[in-house]
DRENDO-1510 file (C-alpha; in Angstrom, 1 decimal, always signed):
<recs>
REC; n; res; u; v; w
REC; 1; MET; +28.9; -8.9; +17.7 .
REC; 2; ALA; +25.2; -8.4; +18.4 .
REC; 3; PRO; +22.9; -11.3; +19.3 .
REC; 4; GLY; +21.3; -11.2; +15.9 .
REC; 5; GLU; +24.7; -11.8; +14.3 .
REC; 6; ALA; +25.4; -15.2; +15.8 .
REC; 7; GLN; +27.1; -17.6; +13.4 .
REC; 8; PRO; +24.9; -19.7; +11.2 .
REC; 9; GLY; +25.5; -23.4; +11.9 .
REC; 10; ALA; +24.3; -26.9; +11.0 .
REC; 11; GLY; +20.7; -25.9; +10.9 .
REC; 12; ALA; +21.0; -22.9; +8.5 .
REC; 13; VAL; +18.6; -23.0; +5.5 .
REC; 14; PRO; +20.6; -22.6; +2.3 .
REC; 15; ARG; +20.2; -19.4; +0.5 .
REC; 16; GLY; +18.2; -19.6; -2.7 .
REC; 17; SER; +15.4; -21.7; -1.1 .
REC; 18; ALA; +12.2; -20.6; -2.9 .
REC; 19; GLY; +8.7; -20.0; -1.6 .
REC; 20; PRO; +7.0; -18.4; +1.4 .
REC; 21; GLN; +7.5; -21.5; +3.5 .
REC; 22; ALA; +11.2; -21.4; +3.1 .
REC; 23; ALA; +11.2; -17.6; +3.9 .
REC; 24; ALA; +9.1; -18.2; +7.0 .
REC; 25; ALA; +11.4; -21.0; +8.1 .
REC; 26; ARG; +14.5; -18.7; +7.7 .
REC; 27; LYS; +12.8; -16.0; +9.8 .
REC; 28; GLN; +11.9; -18.5; +12.5 .
REC; 29; ARG; +15.4; -19.8; +12.5 .
REC; 30; ALA; +17.0; -16.4; +12.8 .
REC; 31; SER; +14.6; -15.5; +15.7 .
REC; 32; ALA; +15.5; -18.7; +17.5 .
REC; 33; ARG; +19.2; -18.0; +17.0 .
REC; 34; ARG; +18.9; -14.5; +18.4 .
REC; 35; LYS; +17.1; -15.8; +21.5 .
REC; 36; ALA; +19.5; -18.7; +22.0 .
REC; 37; PHE; +22.5; -16.4; +21.6 .
REC; 38; SER; +21.0; -14.0; +24.3 .
REC; 39; LEU; +20.3; -16.9; +26.7 .
REC; 40; PHE; +23.8; -18.3; +26.2 .
REC; 41; VAL; +25.4; -15.0; +27.0 .
REC; 42; LYS; +23.1; -14.5; +30.0 .
REC; 43; ALA; +24.2; -17.8; +31.4 .
REC; 44; LYS; +27.8; -16.6; +31.5 .
REC; 45; GLU; +27.1; -13.5; +33.7 .
REC; 46; VAL; +29.1; -13.1; +36.9 .
REC; 47; PRO; +28.6; -10.4; +39.5 .
REC; 48; ALA; +31.4; -7.9; +39.8 .
REC; 49; ALA; +32.2; -4.6; +41.5 .
REC; 50; TYR; +34.2; -1.6; +40.4 .
REC; 51; PRO; +37.2; -0.6; +42.6 .
REC; 52; SER; +35.5; +2.8; +43.2 .
REC; 53; GLY; +32.3; +1.1; +44.3 .
REC; 54; GLY; +29.1; +0.1; +42.5 .
REC; 55; ALA; +27.9; -3.1; +41.1 .
REC; 56; ALA; +28.8; -4.4; +37.6 .
REC; 57; VAL; +28.2; -7.4; +35.4 .
REC; 58; TRP; +31.0; -9.3; +33.7 .
REC; 59; TRP; +31.0; -12.5; +31.9 .
REC; 60; ARG; +33.1; -15.7; +32.4 .
REC; 61; CYS; +33.6; -18.3; +29.7 .
REC; 62; CYS; +36.4; -20.7; +28.6 .
REC; 63; ARG; +38.5; -19.5; +31.6 .
REC; 64; GLN; +38.4; -16.0; +30.3 .
REC; 65; THR; +36.8; -12.9; +31.9 .
REC; 66; PHE; +35.0; -10.4; +29.7 .
REC; 67; ARG; +34.3; -6.9; +31.0 .
REC; 68; GLU; +32.6; -5.6; +27.9 .
REC; 69; ARG; +29.4; -7.0; +26.3 .
REC; 70; ARG; +31.1; -6.6; +22.9 .
REC; 71; GLY; +33.9; -9.0; +24.0 .
REC; 72; ILE; +31.6; -11.8; +25.2 .
REC; 73; HIS; +29.4; -11.4; +22.1 .
REC; 74; ARG; +32.5; -11.8; +19.8 .
REC; 75; HIS; +33.7; -14.8; +21.8 .
REC; 76; VAL; +30.4; -16.6; +21.8 .
REC; 77; GLY; +29.8; -15.8; +18.1 .
REC; 78; THR; +33.2; -17.2; +17.0 .
REC; 79; GLN; +33.8; -20.0; +19.6 .
REC; 80; HIS; +30.4; -21.3; +20.5 .
REC; 81; GLY; +28.4; -21.3; +17.3 .
REC; 82; GLY; +27.6; -25.0; +17.6 .
REC; 83; ASP; +26.3; -24.6; +21.2 .
REC; 84; VAL; +24.1; -21.7; +20.2 .
REC; 85; GLU; +22.8; -23.7; +17.2 .
REC; 86; GLN; +22.0; -26.7; +19.4 .
REC; 87; GLN; +20.1; -24.4; +21.9 .
REC; 88; ALA; +18.3; -22.7; +19.0 .
REC; 89; THR; +17.0; -26.0; +17.7 .
REC; 90; GLY; +15.1; -26.5; +20.9 .
REC; 91; LEU; +13.5; -23.1; +20.6 .
REC; 92; GLU; +12.1; -23.6; +17.1 .
REC; 93; PRO; +8.5; -24.5; +16.3 .
REC; 94; ALA; +7.7; -27.8; +14.8 .
REC; 95; GLY; +7.5; -28.2; +11.0 .
REC; 96; ARG; +10.7; -26.1; +10.2 .
REC; 97; VAL; +12.4; -26.6; +6.8 .
REC; 98; VAL; +15.8; -28.1; +7.8 .
REC; 99; SER; +19.0; -28.1; +5.8 .
REC; 100; ALA; +19.9; -31.1; +3.5 .
REC; 101; GLU; +22.6; -32.5; +5.8 .
REC; 102; ARG; +20.3; -32.5; +8.9 .
REC; 103; ALA; +17.5; -34.1; +6.9 .
REC; 104; GLY; +20.0; -36.8; +5.9 .
REC; 105; GLY; +20.8; -37.5; +9.5 .
REC; 106; GLN; +24.6; -36.9; +9.4 .
REC; 107; SER; +26.2; -36.6; +12.7 .
REC; 108; CYS; +29.3; -34.5; +13.7 .
REC; 109; GLY; +32.4; -35.8; +12.0 .
REC; 110; GLU; +30.6; -37.2; +9.0 .
REC; 111; LEU; +30.7; -35.8; +5.5 .
REC; 112; CYS; +27.5; -34.5; +3.9 .
REC; 113; GLU; +27.7; -34.3; +0.1 .
REC; 114; ALA; +24.6; -32.2; -0.4 .
REC; 115; LEU; +24.9; -29.1; -2.5 .
REC; 116; PRO; +23.0; -25.8; -1.8 .
REC; 117; ASP; +19.8; -25.0; -3.6 .
REC; 118; THR; +20.5; -22.2; -6.0 .
REC; 119; SER; +17.2; -22.4; -8.0 .
REC; 120; GLY; +16.0; -19.1; -6.6 .
REC; 121; LEU; +19.1; -17.2; -7.7 .
REC; 122; ARG; +19.7; -15.5; -11.1 .
REC; 123; SER; +22.8; -16.8; -12.9 .
REC; 124; GLU; +24.3; -13.3; -12.8 .
REC; 125; GLU; +24.3; -13.4; -9.0 .
REC; 126; LEU; +26.7; -16.4; -9.1 .
REC; 127; THR; +28.8; -15.3; -12.0 .
REC; 128; SER; +29.2; -11.6; -11.2 .
REC; 129; LYS; +32.8; -10.4; -11.6 .
REC; 130; VAL; +32.4; -8.1; -8.6 .
REC; 131; GLY; +33.1; -10.3; -5.7 .
REC; 132; GLU; +35.7; -11.4; -3.2 .
REC; 133; VAL; +38.4; -14.0; -2.5 .
REC; 134; LEU; +38.1; -16.2; +0.6 .
REC; 135; LEU; +41.1; -17.6; +2.5 .
REC; 136; TYR; +40.5; -20.3; +5.2 .
REC; 137; TYR; +41.8; -23.5; +6.7 .
REC; 138; CYS; +40.5; -26.1; +9.1 .
REC; 139; TYR; +42.5; -28.7; +10.9 .
REC; 140; CYS; +40.4; -31.8; +11.7 .
REC; 141; GLU; +40.4; -35.5; +11.1 .
REC; 142; VAL; +39.3; -36.4; +7.6 .
REC; 143; LYS; +38.6; -40.1; +7.3 .
REC; 144; ASP; +38.0; -40.0; +3.5 .
REC; 145; PRO; +40.0; -37.2; +1.8 .
REC; 146; GLU; +39.1; -38.4; -1.7 .
REC; 147; LYS; +35.4; -38.1; -0.9 .
REC; 148; LEU; +35.8; -34.7; +0.6 .
REC; 149; CYS; +37.9; -33.7; -2.5 .
REC; 150; ALA; +35.1; -34.8; -4.8 .
REC; 151; TRP; +32.5; -32.9; -2.8 .
REC; 152; GLN; +34.6; -29.7; -2.7 .
REC; 153; LYS; +35.1; -29.8; -6.4 .
REC; 154; ALA; +31.4; -30.3; -7.1 .
REC; 155; LEU; +30.5; -27.5; -4.6 .
REC; 156; CYS; +32.9; -25.0; -6.1 .
REC; 157; GLN; +31.8; -25.8; -9.6 .
REC; 158; HIS; +28.2; -25.5; -8.5 .
REC; 159; LEU; +28.8; -22.0; -7.2 .
REC; 160; HIS; +31.1; -20.9; -10.1 .
REC; 161; LEU; +34.1; -20.6; -7.8 .
REC; 162; THR; +37.7; -20.7; -8.9 .
REC; 163; GLY; +40.8; -21.1; -6.7 .
REC; 164; LYS; +42.9; -23.8; -4.9 .
REC; 165; VAL; +41.8; -26.2; -2.3 .
REC; 166; ARG; +44.2; -28.7; -0.6 .
REC; 167; ILE; +42.8; -31.6; +1.3 .
REC; 168; ALA; +44.6; -34.1; +3.5 .
REC; 169; SER; +43.8; -36.5; +6.4 .
REC; 170; GLU; +44.6; -33.6; +8.7 .
REC; 171; GLY; +42.1; -31.1; +7.3 .
REC; 172; ILE; +41.4; -28.6; +4.5 .
REC; 173; ASN; +43.1; -25.4; +3.3 .
REC; 174; GLY; +41.5; -23.3; +0.6 .
REC; 175; THR; +41.4; -20.0; -1.2 .
REC; 176; VAL; +38.5; -19.5; -3.6 .
REC; 177; GLY; +37.1; -16.5; -5.5 .
REC; 178; GLY; +33.7; -15.7; -6.8 .
REC; 179; SER; +30.7; -13.4; -6.6 .
REC; 180; LYS; +29.7; -12.3; -3.1 .
REC; 181; VAL; +26.5; -14.3; -3.3 .
REC; 182; ALA; +28.6; -17.4; -4.2 .
REC; 183; THR; +31.2; -16.9; -1.5 .
REC; 184; ASN; +28.5; -16.2; +1.2 .
REC; 185; LEU; +26.8; -19.5; +0.1 .
REC; 186; TYR; +30.1; -21.3; +0.3 .
REC; 187; ILE; +30.7; -20.1; +3.8 .
REC; 188; GLU; +27.2; -21.1; +4.9 .
REC; 189; VAL; +27.6; -24.6; +3.4 .
REC; 190; MET; +31.0; -25.1; +5.0 .
REC; 191; LEU; +29.7; -24.0; +8.4 .
REC; 192; ALA; +26.7; -26.4; +8.0 .
REC; 193; GLN; +29.0; -29.3; +7.1 .
REC; 194; PRO; +29.0; -31.8; +10.0 .
REC; 195; LEU; +32.6; -32.6; +9.3 .
REC; 196; PHE; +33.6; -29.1; +10.5 .
REC; 197; LYS; +31.0; -28.7; +13.2 .
REC; 198; ASP; +32.3; -26.9; +16.3 .
REC; 199; ILE; +35.7; -26.4; +14.6 .
REC; 200; LEU; +35.2; -24.0; +11.8 .
REC; 201; CYS; +33.5; -20.7; +12.4 .
REC; 202; ARG; +32.7; -17.6; +10.3 .
REC; 203; ASP; +35.6; -15.7; +11.7 .
REC; 204; ASP; +38.0; -18.3; +10.2 .
REC; 205; PHE; +37.2; -17.0; +6.7 .
REC; 206; LYS; +39.3; -14.1; +5.6 .
REC; 207; SER; +38.0; -12.1; +2.7 .
REC; 208; SER; +39.3; -9.4; +0.4 .
REC; 209; ALA; +38.0; -7.7; -2.8 .
REC; 210; GLY; +38.4; -9.9; -5.9 .
REC; 211; GLY; +36.4; -12.6; -7.6 .
REC; 212; ALA; +36.7; -15.7; -9.8 .
REC; 213; HIS; +38.9; -13.8; -12.2 .
REC; 214; CYS; +41.7; -13.8; -9.6 .
REC; 215; PHE; +42.5; -17.4; -10.4 .
REC; 216; PRO; +43.1; -19.1; -13.8 .
REC; 217; ASP; +41.0; -22.1; -12.9 .
REC; 218; LEU; +39.8; -24.4; -10.0 .
REC; 219; ARG; +42.3; -26.9; -8.5 .
REC; 220; VAL; +41.1; -29.3; -5.8 .
REC; 221; GLY; +43.4; -32.1; -4.8 .
REC; 222; VAL; +44.4; -34.5; -2.0 .
REC; 223; PHE; +47.9; -34.1; -0.5 .
REC; 224; LYS; +49.8; -35.4; +2.5 .
REC; 225; GLU; +49.7; -32.0; +4.2 .
REC; 226; ILE; +47.4; -29.1; +3.8 .
REC; 227; VAL; +50.4; -26.7; +4.0 .
REC; 228; PRO; +53.7; -28.1; +2.6 .
REC; 229; LEU; +56.1; -28.1; +5.6 .
REC; 230; GLY; +57.7; -31.3; +4.2 .
REC; 231; ILE; +57.3; -33.3; +7.5 .
REC; 232; ASP; +54.9; -36.0; +8.1 .
REC; 233; PRO; +51.9; -34.6; +10.1 .
REC; 234; LYS; +52.2; -37.6; +12.5 .
REC; 235; GLU; +55.7; -36.4; +13.4 .
REC; 236; VAL; +54.9; -32.8; +13.9 .
REC; 237; SER; +51.2; -32.3; +14.6 .
REC; 238; TYR; +49.2; -29.1; +14.5 .
REC; 239; LYS; +47.9; -30.2; +17.9 .
REC; 240; GLU; +51.3; -29.1; +19.4 .
REC; 241; THR; +51.0; -25.5; +18.1 .
REC; 242; GLY; +52.1; -22.3; +19.8 .
REC; 243; ILE; +49.9; -20.0; +21.9 .
REC; 244; HIS; +47.4; -18.2; +19.7 .
REC; 245; LEU; +47.2; -14.4; +20.1 .
REC; 246; THR; +44.3; -12.3; +18.9 .
REC; 247; PRO; +45.2; -9.3; +16.6 .
REC; 248; GLN; +44.8; -7.0; +19.7 .
REC; 249; GLU; +47.0; -9.1; +21.8 .
REC; 250; PHE; +49.6; -9.5; +19.1 .
REC; 251; HIS; +49.6; -5.7; +18.5 .
REC; 252; ARG; +50.3; -5.1; +22.2 .
REC; 253; GLU; +53.1; -7.7; +22.1 .
REC; 254; VAL; +54.7; -6.1; +19.1 .
REC; 255; GLU; +54.4; -2.6; +20.6 .
REC; 256; HIS; +56.2; -3.9; +23.8 .
REC; 257; TYR; +58.8; -5.7; +21.7 .
REC; 258; LEU; +59.6; -2.6; +19.6 .
REC; 259; SER; +59.9; -0.5; +22.8 .
REC; 260; GLN; +62.2; -2.9; +24.5 .
REC; 261; SER; +64.2; -3.6; +21.4 .
REC; 262; SER; +65.0; +0.1; +20.9 .
REC; 263; GLN; +66.6; +0.0; +24.3 .
REC; 264; GLY; +68.5; -3.2; +23.6 .
REC; 265; GLN; +66.6; -5.2; +26.2 .
REC; 266; SER; +64.3; -7.5; +24.3 .
REC; 267; ASP; +64.3; -11.2; +24.7 .
REC; 268; THR; +61.8; -11.6; +21.9 .
REC; 269; ILE; +62.1; -12.5; +18.2 .
REC; 270; LEU; +59.4; -11.3; +15.9 .
REC; 271; LEU; +59.5; -14.0; +13.2 .
REC; 272; ASP; +58.0; -13.9; +9.7 .
REC; 273; CYS; +57.6; -17.5; +8.6 .
REC; 274; ARG; +56.7; -16.6; +5.0 .
REC; 275; ASN; +58.9; -16.8; +1.9 .
REC; 276; PHE; +61.4; -14.0; +1.0 .
REC; 277; TYR; +59.3; -12.6; -1.9 .
REC; 278; GLU; +56.4; -12.2; +0.4 .
REC; 279; SER; +58.2; -10.3; +3.2 .
REC; 280; LYS; +60.0; -8.3; +0.6 .
REC; 281; ILE; +57.0; -6.2; -0.2 .
REC; 282; GLY; +55.5; -6.1; +3.3 .
REC; 283; HIS; +56.3; -7.1; +6.9 .
REC; 284; PHE; +56.0; -6.1; +10.5 .
REC; 285; GLN; +58.4; -3.5; +11.7 .
REC; 286; GLY; +61.4; -5.0; +13.5 .
REC; 287; CYS; +60.8; -8.5; +12.2 .
REC; 288; LEU; +63.3; -11.3; +11.4 .
REC; 289; ALA; +62.4; -12.4; +7.8 .
REC; 290; PRO; +64.2; -15.5; +6.8 .
REC; 291; ASP; +65.6; -15.5; +3.2 .
REC; 292; ILE; +63.9; -18.7; +2.2 .
REC; 293; ARG; +62.1; -19.6; -1.0 .
REC; 294; LYS; +59.6; -22.2; +0.3 .
REC; 295; PHE; +57.9; -23.0; +3.5 .
REC; 296; SER; +59.3; -26.5; +3.3 .
REC; 297; TYR; +62.7; -25.0; +3.9 .
REC; 298; PHE; +61.5; -23.6; +7.3 .
REC; 299; PRO; +62.4; -26.7; +9.4 .
REC; 300; SER; +66.0; -26.6; +8.0 .
REC; 301; TYR; +66.1; -22.9; +8.8 .
REC; 302; VAL; +65.2; -23.6; +12.4 .
REC; 303; ASP; +67.6; -26.4; +12.7 .
REC; 304; GLU; +70.5; -24.3; +11.3 .
REC; 305; ASN; +69.7; -21.4; +13.6 .
REC; 306; LEU; +68.8; -23.0; +16.9 .
REC; 307; LYS; +71.2; -20.8; +18.9 .
REC; 308; LEU; +69.3; -17.8; +17.6 .
REC; 309; PHE; +66.1; -19.0; +19.3 .
REC; 310; LYS; +67.6; -20.3; +22.5 .
REC; 311; ASN; +65.8; -18.8; +25.6 .
REC; 312; LYS; +63.8; -16.4; +23.4 .
REC; 313; ARG; +60.1; -15.6; +23.3 .
REC; 314; VAL; +59.1; -16.0; +19.6 .
REC; 315; LEU; +56.2; -14.1; +18.1 .
REC; 316; MET; +55.3; -15.8; +14.7 .
REC; 317; TYR; +53.1; -14.6; +11.9 .
REC; 318; CYS; +52.2; -15.5; +8.4 .
REC; 319; THR; +49.5; -14.6; +5.8 .
REC; 320; GLY; +46.4; -16.3; +7.3 .
REC; 321; GLY; +47.7; -18.3; +10.2 .
REC; 322; ILE; +48.1; -21.8; +8.7 .
REC; 323; ARG; +51.8; -21.9; +8.3 .
REC; 324; CYS; +52.2; -20.8; +11.9 .
REC; 325; GLU; +50.2; -23.8; +13.0 .
REC; 326; ARG; +52.8; -26.3; +11.8 .
REC; 327; GLY; +55.8; -23.9; +12.0 .
REC; 328; SER; +55.2; -23.1; +15.7 .
REC; 329; ALA; +54.7; -26.8; +16.4 .
REC; 330; TYR; +58.1; -27.6; +14.8 .
REC; 331; LEU; +59.9; -24.8; +16.7 .
REC; 332; ARG; +58.3; -25.9; +20.0 .
REC; 333; SER; +59.5; -29.5; +19.3 .
REC; 334; LYS; +63.1; -28.3; +19.5 .
REC; 335; ALA; +62.6; -27.2; +23.2 .
REC; 336; VAL; +64.9; -24.2; +23.0 .
REC; 337; CYS; +62.5; -21.3; +23.2 .
REC; 338; LYS; +61.0; -19.8; +26.3 .
REC; 339; GLU; +57.6; -19.7; +24.6 .
REC; 340; VAL; +56.2; -19.6; +21.1 .
REC; 341; TYR; +53.2; -17.4; +20.2 .
REC; 342; GLN; +51.4; -17.0; +16.9 .
REC; 343; LEU; +49.1; -14.4; +15.3 .
REC; 344; LYS; +45.6; -15.9; +15.1 .
REC; 345; GLY; +44.1; -15.3; +11.6 .
REC; 346; GLY; +47.5; -14.1; +10.4 .
REC; 347; ILE; +48.3; -10.7; +8.8 .
REC; 348; HIS; +44.9; -10.8; +7.1 .
REC; 349; LYS; +43.0; -10.5; +10.4 .
REC; 350; TYR; +45.5; -8.1; +11.9 .
REC; 351; LEU; +45.1; -5.6; +9.0 .
REC; 352; GLU; +41.3; -5.8; +9.4 .
REC; 353; GLU; +41.7; -4.3; +12.9 .
REC; 354; PHE; +45.0; -2.4; +12.5 .
REC; 355; PRO; +45.3; -1.2; +8.9 .
REC; 356; ASP; +47.8; +1.5; +10.0 .
REC; 357; GLY; +49.4; -0.7; +12.7 .
REC; 358; PHE; +52.9; -2.1; +12.8 .
REC; 359; TYR; +52.6; -4.0; +9.5 .
REC; 360; ARG; +53.9; -1.9; +6.6 .
REC; 361; GLY; +53.7; -2.4; +2.9 .
REC; 362; LYS; +51.6; -4.8; +0.9 .
REC; 363; LEU; +50.3; -8.3; +1.8 .
REC; 364; PHE; +51.4; -10.9; -0.7 .
REC; 365; VAL; +48.6; -13.3; -1.8 .
REC; 366; PHE; +48.9; -16.4; -3.9 .
REC; 367; ASP; +46.6; -15.5; -6.8 .
REC; 368; ASP; +46.7; -13.2; -9.9 .
REC; 369; ARG; +46.5; -10.1; -7.7 .
REC; 370; TYR; +49.9; -10.9; -6.1 .
REC; 371; ALA; +49.3; -8.3; -3.4 .
REC; 372; ILE; +46.5; -6.5; -1.5 .
REC; 373; CYS; +46.9; -3.1; +0.1 .
REC; 374; SER; +46.0; -1.7; +3.5 .
REC; 375; ASN; +48.4; +1.3; +3.7 .
REC; 376; GLU; +50.3; +3.5; +1.3 .
REC; 377; ASP; +53.8; +2.4; +2.2 .
REC; 378; VAL; +56.0; +1.0; -0.5 .
REC; 379; ILE; +59.0; -0.7; +1.1 .
REC; 380; SER; +60.6; -2.5; -1.9 .
REC; 381; ALA; +62.3; -1.3; -5.0 .
REC; 382; CYS; +62.6; -2.0; -8.7 .
REC; 383; ARG; +65.1; -4.7; -9.6 .
REC; 384; TYR; +66.8; -2.5; -12.2 .
REC; 385; CYS; +66.7; +1.2; -11.2 .
REC; 386; GLY; +66.0; +1.1; -7.5 .
REC; 387; THR; +62.8; +3.2; -7.7 .
REC; 388; ARG; +60.3; +2.4; -5.0 .
REC; 389; TRP; +58.1; -0.4; -6.5 .
REC; 390; ASP; +56.0; -3.3; -5.1 .
REC; 391; GLN; +54.0; -4.7; -8.0 .
REC; 392; TYR; +55.1; -8.1; -9.0 .
REC; 393; LYS; +55.1; -9.6; -12.5 .
REC; 394; LEU; +56.3; -13.0; -13.7 .
REC; 395; CYS; +59.7; -13.1; -15.3 .
REC; 396; SER; +59.2; -12.7; -19.0 .
REC; 397; SER; +61.6; -15.6; -19.8 .
REC; 398; GLN; +59.6; -18.8; -20.6 .
REC; 399; HIS; +62.0; -21.1; -18.8 .
REC; 400; CYS; +61.6; -19.2; -15.5 .
REC; 401; ARG; +58.7; -18.7; -13.1 .
REC; 402; GLN; +60.3; -16.2; -10.7 .
REC; 403; LEU; +58.5; -13.0; -9.7 .
REC; 404; VAL; +60.2; -9.8; -10.5 .
REC; 405; LEU; +59.8; -6.2; -9.3 .
REC; 406; THR; +60.4; -4.0; -12.4 .
REC; 407; CYS; +58.8; -0.6; -12.7 .
REC; 408; LEU; +56.9; +0.7; -15.6 .
REC; 409; SER; +59.8; +2.8; -16.9 .
REC; 410; CYS; +62.2; -0.2; -16.9 .
REC; 411; ARG; +59.5; -2.5; -18.5 .
REC; 412; LYS; +59.2; +0.0; -21.4 .
REC; 413; LYS; +63.0; -0.4; -21.8 .
REC; 414; GLY; +62.5; -4.2; -22.2 .
REC; 415; LEU; +63.8; -5.0; -18.7 .
REC; 416; THR; +61.2; -7.6; -17.8 .
REC; 417; ALA; +63.2; -10.6; -16.6 .
REC; 418; CYS; +64.2; -11.4; -13.1 .
REC; 419; CYS; +68.0; -11.4; -13.8 .
REC; 420; PRO; +70.5; -10.8; -16.7 .
REC; 421; VAL; +70.8; -14.5; -17.4 .
REC; 422; CYS; +67.0; -14.8; -17.9 .
REC; 423; GLN; +67.0; -11.6; -20.0 .
REC; 424; GLU; +69.7; -13.1; -22.3 .
REC; 425; LYS; +68.0; -16.5; -22.5 .
REC; 426; GLU; +64.6; -15.1; -23.3 .
REC; 427; LEU; +65.0; -14.9; -27.0 .
REC; 428; GLN; +66.8; -18.3; -27.2 .
REC; 429; VAL; +64.0; -20.1; -25.3 .
REC; 430; THR; +61.3; -18.2; -27.2 .
REC; 431; SER; +62.7; -19.5; -30.5 .
REC; 432; GLY; +63.4; -23.0; -29.2 .
REC; 433; ALA; +61.2; -26.1; -29.4 .
REC; 434; PRO; +57.7; -25.9; -27.9 .
REC; 435; GLY; +56.7; -27.8; -24.8 .
REC; 436; GLN; +59.8; -27.1; -22.8 .
REC; 437; ALA; +59.5; -27.8; -19.0 .
REC; 438; LEU; +59.2; -24.7; -16.8 .
REC; 439; LYS; +61.8; -24.4; -14.0 .
REC; 440; GLU; +61.3; -22.5; -10.7 .
REC; 441; GLU; +65.0; -21.6; -10.3 .
REC; 442; CYS; +67.5; -19.5; -12.2 .
REC; 443; GLU; +70.5; -17.4; -11.4 .
REC; 444; CYS; +68.5; -15.4; -8.8 .
REC; 445; THR; +67.8; -18.4; -6.6 .
REC; 446; GLN; +71.0; -20.3; -7.3 .
REC; 447; ARG; +73.0; -17.4; -5.7 .
REC; 448; ARG; +70.7; -17.5; -2.6 .
REC; 449; PRO; +71.6; -20.0; +0.1 .
REC; 450; ARG; +68.9; -22.6; +0.4 .
REC; 451; VAL; +68.9; -22.2; +4.2 .
REC; 452; PRO; +70.5; -18.9; +5.4 .
REC; 453; ILE; +72.4; -18.9; +8.7 .
REC; 454; GLU; +71.7; -15.8; +10.8 .
REC; 455; HIS; +74.4; -14.0; +12.7 .
REC; 456; ILE; +73.5; -13.8; +16.4 .
REC; 457; SER; +73.8; -10.2; +17.3 .
REC; 458; GLN; +71.5; -7.3; +18.4 .
REC; 459; GLY; +71.3; -6.3; +14.8 .
REC; 460; THR; +69.8; -9.7; +13.8 .
REC; 461; GLN; +66.5; -8.6; +15.0 .
REC; 462; GLY; +64.7; -5.5; +13.8 .
REC; 463; THR; +66.0; -5.7; +10.3 .
REC; 464; GLY; +62.8; -6.5; +8.3 .
REC; 465; GLN; +65.1; -6.9; +5.3 .
REC; 466; ASP; +63.8; -5.9; +1.9 .
</recs>
C-alpha cells in the first residue's frame, strides 16, 4: 500500500460535501495523511545487513520484521490507521472542515449517530444497480445495542442499502449491498465511527460484484450473538480465539499440510467450519467438511469428535472469518489440540490473493446470488441426474426452504424439489390453505444426523466431501 492510500479514519470528510471549501479541506486532509503515513513508516526503520554484505533498511513494528516496503505499508495501513489519523491531525492547518462526529466531540467507544452529507450526489449515484456487496464484522463492546441498531438502520436507508446487519453487545456483523458510491460512503462512515476506532479497518470489508438487488430488503436487528454459535458470549468469548493467519501464511500452511498428508505424516486437520451446503459447492483441497446444517451445531460436533482433534494442529476457515472467531475459541476451550489457527478474512480474502489456489469450486454467500466464482471448477452435481452442477435454487415446494442443485435439463422435466417427498407434496401444499408456516427441514435433513461422528482414520482427512 502506498503512502497516499492510508486508511481514512475519524477525521475523514464525508463524500458529497459541497463547495470549494470542502474540496480544499479534503485535499489538505489527504496531504496530511500521506505525510503522516510516511513519517510513521520512517519511525519504524531499523538498520540491517545482507548476508552477502551491504547495508539494508528493514522495518520493525508490532513484534514483526518487514523486509519489503510493501509489507510495512500494508501493515501500517490496516493496523495503524488510527495512529496515522492522530498524527495527521497535528499536521493540518487551522480552519479545516471536520467530520460530524468530531465536531460533536465524541470520543473513542462512543456512538455517533450522524449521517453523511449526500446533498452533492445525484440520486442515480446512490441507486445504481451496478454496485457491490460488502461483508464485514467487528467484535467490540457495544454499550447500547438498540441505539446502534437504530443508527445502522437509518444509515443504510439513507444510502439506499439492502442486506442484513446483526448487532449484539459483543459487536456488529453485516452484509449490505448497494451502488459503489453508497458502499464506499458506508465504509467511510463506519471507519469514522468512534465506536469502532482503532478496531475496524478498511481491509476488514470484503467486497464482491453485486448491489442492492442481491437482497430482498433491509434487516437490522439486535441479537445475543453476532454469529449464532448458540453459546453465551460470556462463556466462550471471541477474545480467546485461535491464531490468525494471513492468506499468504494460510496458503503456505495448506501447501505443507497437503504435502505431508500425501505421505501419511500430517498431524494437521484442515477444518471447514461452514454448513454442508456451503462446502458442497466449494472447499479447500484435503479439508474435513462437517456434515452439519447450522453453525449452532458446531459445538456439539466438536464435543462428539474430541478424539479426532486430540494432539492435532487445526487450520480453520469459513466465508469471511467471523465463524472462526467463536468456533476456534470453543475448540481451544476443550484443551485437546496442539494449536488452533484460523484464516484471517476467510475464503473471501484468500481468493482475492489466490484465485487459483487450493480452494476449488464456488464460494457460497448468504444472499440471492447464492455463490460467487473465482475459478472454473465445478465440484458438485445435480441432485437428480449427476451432471456437474453448482447453481442452487430453492426447493419448489412451499413447505420447504431447502436449497437444491438441479440442472436445467432436470428442471425442464419438473424436477425442482429437493427430494421425492417434497416433489409429491408440492401440489398438495400449493392447493392447501394459504398462510401455512414454512419449515426448514424435510426428508433430506431428517435422514442426516444432526451431529455426525467422524471415523478416526487416515482417510478422515483429505476427503473434502461433496
